[in-house]
DOVEX-946576 format. One line per 3 residues: their letters; for each residue x, y, z of C-alpha. Coordinates in Angstrom, 3 decimals. Each point is the difference from the previous one (the first is absolute). Layout:
a> X/Y/Z | ...;
//
This chain:
mtf> -17.603/9.642/-15.158 | 0.399/-3.731/0.568 | 2.989/-1.505/1.792;
ivt> 1.181/-3.558/0.462 | 1.675/-0.722/3.348 | 1.519/-3.448/0.496;
gaa> 0.747/-1.221/3.500 | -3.022/2.127/0.844 | -0.784/-1.760/3.271;
gfi> 3.646/0.063/0.979 | 2.068/2.542/1.868 | 1.033/2.626/-2.537;
gsn> -2.845/-0.722/-2.413 | -2.715/0.718/2.566 | 1.722/3.198/1.142;
lik> 0.204/1.085/-3.631 | -3.735/-0.578/-0.444 | -0.627/2.064/3.122;
aln> 2.017/2.860/-1.500 | -1.772/-0.253/-3.358 | -3.350/0.130/1.793;
arg> 1.184/3.141/1.803 | 0.477/1.530/-3.445 | -3.572/-0.904/-0.909;
ekk> 1.015/-3.006/-2.111 | -2.334/-2.967/0.453 | 0.211/-1.750/-3.369;
iia> 2.616/-2.395/1.253 | 0.399/-3.602/-1.107 | 1.321/-1.849/3.042;
vdd> 2.079/-3.067/-0.843 | 1.148/-2.549/2.563 | -0.038/-3.615/1.112;
lrd> -2.290/-0.279/3.019 | 0.751/-3.560/0.992 | 1.103/1.751/3.177;
gdk> -3.500/1.313/0.554 | 0.883/2.167/2.984 | 1.675/2.457/-2.370;
frn> -3.473/1.301/-0.890 | 0.348/2.278/3.050 | 2.526/2.091/-1.921;
lad> -2.632/0.866/-2.612 | -3.170/0.134/2.060 | 0.112/3.751/0.699;
fei> 0.910/1.091/-3.544 | -1.876/0.431/-3.266 | 0.718/-2.143/-3.057;
ddy> -1.847/-0.542/-3.259 | 0.767/-3.683/-0.500 | 1.996/-2.885/1.436;
idk> 1.681/-2.736/-2.028 | 2.183/-2.894/0.980 | 3.589/0.261/-1.121;
kdl> -0.248/-3.152/-2.128 | -2.695/1.643/-2.169 | 1.625/3.408/-0.420;
lka> 2.131/-0.464/-3.108 | -2.853/-1.221/-2.190 | -2.472/2.574/1.341;
ftd> 2.467/2.843/-0.567 | 0.835/-1.246/-3.497 | -3.707/-0.276/-0.838;
gww> -0.672/3.560/1.189 | -2.538/-0.816/2.678 | 0.248/3.424/1.628;
gni> 0.507/2.237/-3.021 | 2.744/2.594/0.092 | 2.421/-0.373/2.886;
rav> 1.940/3.019/1.275 | 2.744/-1.951/1.778 | 0.979/-3.331/1.475;
fhe> 1.531/0.016/3.485 | 1.581/-3.430/0.267 | 0.595/-0.601/3.720;
gac> -0.735/-3.729/0.081 | 2.909/-2.423/0.452 | 1.407/-2.759/2.149;
tdt> 1.942/2.017/2.567 | 1.274/-2.858/2.171 | 3.766/0.368/-0.226;
men> 0.412/-3.483/1.469 | -2.045/-1.707/-2.733 | 2.461/-2.260/-1.775;
nga> -2.245/-1.372/-2.764 | 1.631/1.800/-2.901 | -2.507/-1.145/-2.608;
ymm> -2.887/1.354/2.080 | 1.817/3.254/0.769 | 0.888/0.650/-3.637;
een> -3.543/-0.751/-1.145 | -1.541/2.302/2.604 | 2.448/2.894/-0.031;
yqf> 1.641/-0.090/-3.411 | -2.185/-1.654/-2.625 | -3.346/1.299/1.227;
tnd> 1.390/3.543/0.290 | 1.377/-0.123/-3.530 | -3.237/-1.415/-1.418;
lct> -2.047/2.705/1.712 | 2.410/2.696/-1.163 | -0.211/-1.259/-3.601;
iad> -3.795/0.293/0.032 | 0.215/3.512/1.473 | 2.525/0.957/-2.675;
aqk> -2.293/-1.254/-2.776 | -2.801/2.185/1.354 | 2.266/2.995/0.695;
vaf> -0.733/-0.179/3.728 | 2.424/1.344/2.626 | 1.635/-2.797/1.971;
iya> 1.394/0.716/3.481 | 1.306/-3.052/1.806 | 1.587/-1.011/3.290;
ssa> 3.646/-0.992/-0.018 | 2.190/-0.389/3.073 | 3.202/1.227/1.624;
avy> 0.820/-3.702/0.390 | 1.565/0.189/-3.475 | 3.026/1.756/1.536;
ghs> 0.967/-2.888/2.264 | 3.259/0.697/1.860 | 0.818/3.058/-2.100;
aaf> 1.299/3.030/1.866 | -1.502/2.327/-2.632 | -3.751/0.249/-0.539;
eek> -0.187/1.917/-3.246 | -2.128/-1.315/-2.869 | 2.903/-1.384/-2.031;
rin> 0.777/-3.524/-1.146 | 3.415/0.044/1.697 | -1.710/0.230/3.420;
ehp> -2.473/-2.847/-0.491 | 0.942/-3.328/1.628 | -3.120/-1.952/1.078;
lnv> 0.508/-2.449/2.860 | -3.112/-2.191/-0.343 | -2.478/-1.037/-2.663;
fay> -2.526/2.646/1.081 | 2.602/2.705/-0.596 | 1.018/-1.621/-3.264;
skf> -3.603/-0.046/-1.265 | -0.281/3.741/0.657 | 3.430/0.707/-1.454;
lcd> -0.743/-1.874/-3.218 | -3.331/1.758/-0.321 | 1.757/3.359/0.307;
qyk> 2.572/-1.038/-2.576 | -2.717/-0.931/-2.471 | -1.824/3.288/0.543;
rgh> 3.237/1.998/-0.030 | 0.685/-1.249/-3.506 | -3.380/1.271/-1.197;
ies> 0.433/3.332/1.762 | 3.495/0.632/-1.341 | -0.915/-1.024/-3.552;
kth> -3.280/1.963/0.217 | -1.931/-2.954/-1.384 | -2.808/0.297/2.540;
saq> -3.049/1.909/-1.210 | -1.073/1.399/3.389 | 1.445/0.941/3.362;
lvg> 2.023/-2.792/1.631 | 1.214/0.430/3.591 | 1.648/-2.457/2.388;
lry> 0.118/1.015/3.665 | 2.607/-1.627/2.226 | -1.585/-0.004/3.432;
fnv> 2.293/-0.056/3.000 | -1.371/-1.164/3.387 | -3.630/1.096/-0.052;
ygp> -2.103/0.112/3.162 | -3.476/1.238/0.852 | -3.703/-0.816/0.279;
qes> -1.535/-3.136/-1.520 | 3.019/-2.290/-0.077 | -0.909/-2.436/2.793;
hkk> -1.215/-2.694/-2.442 | 3.628/-0.386/-1.127 | 0.814/-1.624/3.344;
nts> 3.704/-0.965/0.018 | 0.707/2.085/-3.104 | -1.514/3.163/1.481;
smv> 2.331/2.906/0.733 | 2.450/-0.022/2.883 | -1.919/2.953/1.448;
fql> -3.246/-1.992/0.157 | 1.743/-3.060/1.387 | 1.698/1.974/2.770;
lrq> -3.230/1.769/0.946 | -1.840/-3.334/0.085 | 2.767/-1.687/2.013;
yqs> 0.043/2.699/2.653 | -3.791/0.169/0.177 | -0.330/-3.773/0.425;
qgy> 3.082/-0.975/2.043 | 1.403/3.171/1.542 | 3.371/-0.122/-1.771;
vnl> 1.447/-0.143/-3.518 | 2.622/-2.183/-1.669 | 2.745/1.353/-2.253;
fga> 2.832/-1.730/-1.821 | 3.199/-0.195/1.979 | 3.463/0.836/-1.273;
fes> 0.786/-1.376/-3.443 | 2.895/0.683/-2.369 | 0.972/3.662/0.460;
yaa> -3.243/1.002/1.720 | -0.360/0.219/3.757 | -3.174/-1.289/1.636;
geq> -3.022/1.823/-1.412 | 2.154/2.243/-2.165 | -1.056/-1.351/-3.374;
rrd> -1.411/2.975/-1.894 | -2.739/0.495/-2.555 | -1.977/2.744/-1.688;
fvs> -3.520/-0.096/1.491 | -2.643/1.807/-2.061 | -3.631/0.710/0.873;
vdd> -2.642/-1.509/-2.276 | -1.521/3.492/-0.264 | 3.211/1.199/-1.648;
vvk> 0.016/-3.009/-2.328 | -3.538/0.838/-1.110 | 0.949/3.644/-0.578;
vnl> 2.799/-1.071/-2.357 | -2.378/-2.248/-1.951 | -2.454/2.871/-0.417;
ffl> 2.792/2.375/-0.988 | 0.745/-2.184/-3.014 | -3.697/-0.314/-0.790;
dhp> -0.092/3.806/-0.149 | 3.097/0.103/-2.233 | -0.672/-2.442/-2.850;
els> 2.967/1.388/-1.918 | 2.394/-1.649/2.486 | 1.270/-3.568/-0.285;
gif> 2.843/-1.855/1.695 | 1.131/-2.056/2.980 | -0.011/1.937/3.281;
nvg> 0.875/-0.626/3.635 | -2.747/0.653/2.543 | 1.567/0.520/3.417;
tgk> 0.791/2.860/2.343 | 3.697/0.215/-0.849 | 0.828/-0.689/3.666;
sys> 0.789/-3.212/1.828 | -0.911/-0.856/3.578 | 1.366/-2.754/2.200;
ynd> -2.288/-2.731/1.246 | 0.706/1.357/3.482 | -1.379/3.381/-1.164;
var> -3.158/-1.642/-1.324 | -0.448/-2.064/3.163 | 0.404/3.103/2.177;
esv> -2.648/1.923/-1.943 | -2.374/-2.982/-0.072 | 0.251/-0.837/3.692;
nal> -0.215/3.643/1.050 | -3.046/0.562/-2.202 | -1.902/-2.704/1.866;
rtt> 1.413/1.046/3.385 | -1.209/3.548/-0.614 | -3.477/-1.296/-0.836;
agl> 0.044/-1.914/3.293 | 1.054/3.120/1.922 | 3.549/-1.249/0.633;
stl> 3.231/1.955/-0.359 | 2.177/-0.314/-3.094 | 3.308/-1.848/0.247;
sva> 3.331/-0.047/-1.786 | 1.269/-3.087/-1.820 | 2.465/-0.651/2.828;
emv> -2.797/0.151/2.567 | -2.145/-2.342/-2.081 | 2.840/-2.500/-0.262;
eqe> 0.663/0.227/3.741 | -3.690/-0.620/0.748 | -0.112/-2.782/-2.604;
lir> -2.603/1.818/-2.074 | 2.427/-0.491/-2.895 | 1.510/-3.483/-0.230;
yip> 2.517/-1.170/-2.566 | -0.244/-3.372/-1.712 | 2.601/-1.815/-2.114;
fpq> -0.026/0.923/-3.666 | -2.025/-2.763/-1.753 | 2.009/-2.585/-1.888;
nlr> -2.491/-0.070/-2.898 | 0.540/3.721/-0.667 | 3.770/-0.111/-0.227;
gky> 1.104/1.129/-3.454 | -3.581/0.953/-0.940 | -0.626/3.020/2.199;
qsf> 0.434/3.728/-0.491 | 1.477/1.419/3.188 | 0.133/3.502/-1.448;
tqa> -2.173/1.976/-2.416 | -0.286/3.721/-0.666 | -1.756/1.315/-3.069;
nie> 1.742/2.407/-2.335 | -2.963/2.228/-0.919 | 1.860/2.410/-2.268;
qlr> -1.626/-1.364/-3.142 | -3.490/0.432/1.472 | 0.855/3.562/1.027;
tvg> 1.440/0.713/-3.450 | -3.327/-0.750/-1.699 | -1.806/2.403/2.322;
ytd> -1.192/-1.862/3.089 | 0.376/2.518/2.827 | -2.125/-1.309/2.873;
tyt> 1.706/-0.628/3.334 | 0.059/-3.493/1.496 | -1.369/-1.059/3.365;
dik> 2.706/-0.635/2.596 | -0.401/-3.096/2.193 | -0.277/2.300/3.024;
qgi> -3.314/1.208/-1.432 | -0.988/-2.995/-2.092 | 0.268/-2.756/2.615;
psy> -2.039/1.779/2.728 | -2.636/0.891/-2.594 | -0.169/-3.607/-1.165;
sqw> -0.145/-1.228/3.587 | -2.976/2.259/0.682 | -1.754/-1.289/-3.126;
lma> 0.503/-3.605/1.107 | -1.330/0.705/3.493 | -3.074/1.602/-1.579;
hpe> -0.470/-2.969/-2.359 | 0.576/-3.109/2.144 | -1.430/-2.221/-2.724;
ffy> 3.215/0.695/-1.917 | 2.302/-0.485/3.008 | 0.271/-3.773/0.132;
//
């Protein structure tokens, strides 16, 4: 079978290729934009059949360069939530996704694409319903509008093959360091503590005490498992949340991150209070440029995913963060 994976040299895309290789799948068309050449590291250890630049994909796919395609995993996007160029964001995340989906539809190819929990904005409910969707920035809006477009096709059953949108919550794990400031909070906290001996968290803001903003942190391994679940169930289409169904405070994440590295160094674990007292956790003012554009709380409702038959358990941060920390220490070329 042949697969197309966009964002192949990126975070989730490269982990997906790793998982496909583990299944014995090597006929993979890797699609990316390698102007950031260092991203090659994310692909160097995996097997692919061909590489093509993103700008050439639509024509090559239309022209049938690779014969019959089993599925497209569309992981490529602009993920910088602070990017304010709306024209660029809509071209990258909305128009390109729709164009690629249209070609897949014409060839009856399954299309599984990355959406985002950002579509929910300040909502207190994280169920896949229009009433809960209130994007706060143009990144979130680009993902929301893409979901709306696909939702129309799914509900009217006008798509000829499987069509799945996956709303990722806060994903962390190996091979994300190239994202720099847009990498996960888990990676940033691990890197901060490793490099400076303490971590910074947002201070009190609105109804949240210092470090008590909460999000649903999900391991990239779990994200990949959900993608492969839908590959194995081509009869299923829809928009689905991909999170653990639990939220953790930033203080929780900092505690697990700092203690993971302390344990590696042979030091005792500490509580949040002890870390604050020793200034291993320091609180900074909430940034002005994030006010009104930031999700201080997320928690996936995963009932719809469970309803269609996904039964795997999710990795808790108490297991996931130490495991990730160990991976980073064993792969220092990714810990920068």
